[in-house]
N, C-alpha and C positions, 0 to 999 in steps of 0.2 A: 288765725292765719290758715289759709287754704292754698293748695296747689292742685293743678289739674292738667289733664291732657284731653283734648277734644277732637272729634272728627266731624267736619262739616261737609255736607253734600249739597251742592248747588248745581242745578241743571246737569246732573249726571257726573259732575266732577267732584272728587273727594280731596280734602286737604286736612292735614293734621296741624293743630296749634297747641302751644304750651302757654300756661299762664299761672299767675298767683295773685293773691289778694291778702290784705291785712285790714282789720277793723279794730277800732278802739272805742269801747263804750264810753260816752261822755256824760250823759245824763240818764238816770233811771228814775221813773216815777210809776209806782204800781206795776202794771204789766206792760208798760211801754218804755222803750229804750231809744235814745238818740245816739247814733254811732258815726264817727268819722271813718270813711272807707277810702282805700286806694289800691290800685293794682297795676299789673303789667301783663300783656299778652303778646306772644310772638307768633307770626305766621309767615310762611314762605310758599309762594306758588308761582309757577311760570316765570322765574327769574326776578320776581318782585318780593321784597321782604317788607313786612309791616310790623311796627310796634305800636301797641295801643296802651294808653294810660288813662283809665277811668278814675276820676276823683270826685267824691261826693259825700253827702250826708244822708244816712239811712234812718228811717223810722221803722222800728221793729216792734211787733206785739208778741205776747206770750200767752198761749192757751194750753193749760194742762188738762189732760183727760186721763182716764185710767189706762188707755191703751197707747197713747203717744203724747209727746210734747209737740205742739203745733206752733210754728212761728211764721205769721204773715209779715211781709216787709215790702217797703217801697223806697227807692233811692233816686232822686233827681241828681244829675251829675254833669260835670265837665268832661268831655271826651277828647283827648289829645291823641292824634295819630301821626306817625312818621313813616313814610314810605321811602324805600330806596331801591334803585335798579340801575344797572350799568354805570355805576359811579355817581349817579345823580340822586338827589333826595329832596323831599318836600314834606312840609308839615301842615296839618289842618286841625283846627280846634272847633268843636261843635258842642251842642247840648244834647243830652239824652236822658232817658229814665229807664229804670228797671224795677221789677216787682216780682214777687213770687211767694211760694209757700214751702216751708221746710217741715217735714214730719220726722221726728226722732223717736224711736221705740225703746223700751227698756233694754238695757244692755249696750246702747250706743249706736246701733245700726239705724239708718234712715234713708229717706228719699227726699230729694229737693227738686223743685220746678222753678223756672224763671221765664219771664217774658221781658225782652229788651227792645227798646225803641230809640232810634236816633232821630232827632228833630232836624232832618235835612230835606231840601227840595230836590237835590241832585242824586239821590240814591234810589235804585230800582225797587228794592225791598228793605225798608228800614226796620222791619220787625224780625226778631229772632226768638225762637222758643228753645229752651233747654230743659233736659231731664237728667238727673244724676243720682248716684248712690253715695252714701257717706258713712263713715264710722267715727264717732267722737272718742278719742283716746282719753282714758282716765276720767271719764264722766259717765254718769248714770242719769236717766230721766226720772228716777224714783223720787 
């Protein structure tokens, strides 16, 4: 389970969003894991509030080195979005995909990257890149 706060900057405008996700490992075979994933994200800007619900199945790898545990992952998903403004609301369902790398160092600290893509024709920029820091509570990479 993860929770986060993000700041997005688009064309000089900055917005804050809140989100969370949960994943359940379903099948593990060697260094590969299949996981069911779901999440929620909230964002409000210029009187428009958006809720996003990504739902998908992730394929994760596991590479252990002496300096870090490296996890490459990819997740095709269903992307459900609900917008509301001035008492009106609308929903949209699309397909998307995400992928990235997670580096976790001994002691639990780490860095994660992600590239997210929405498979839409009507979006100006369907690609999003993310970079973050994390700490795994109660875990060690040893």
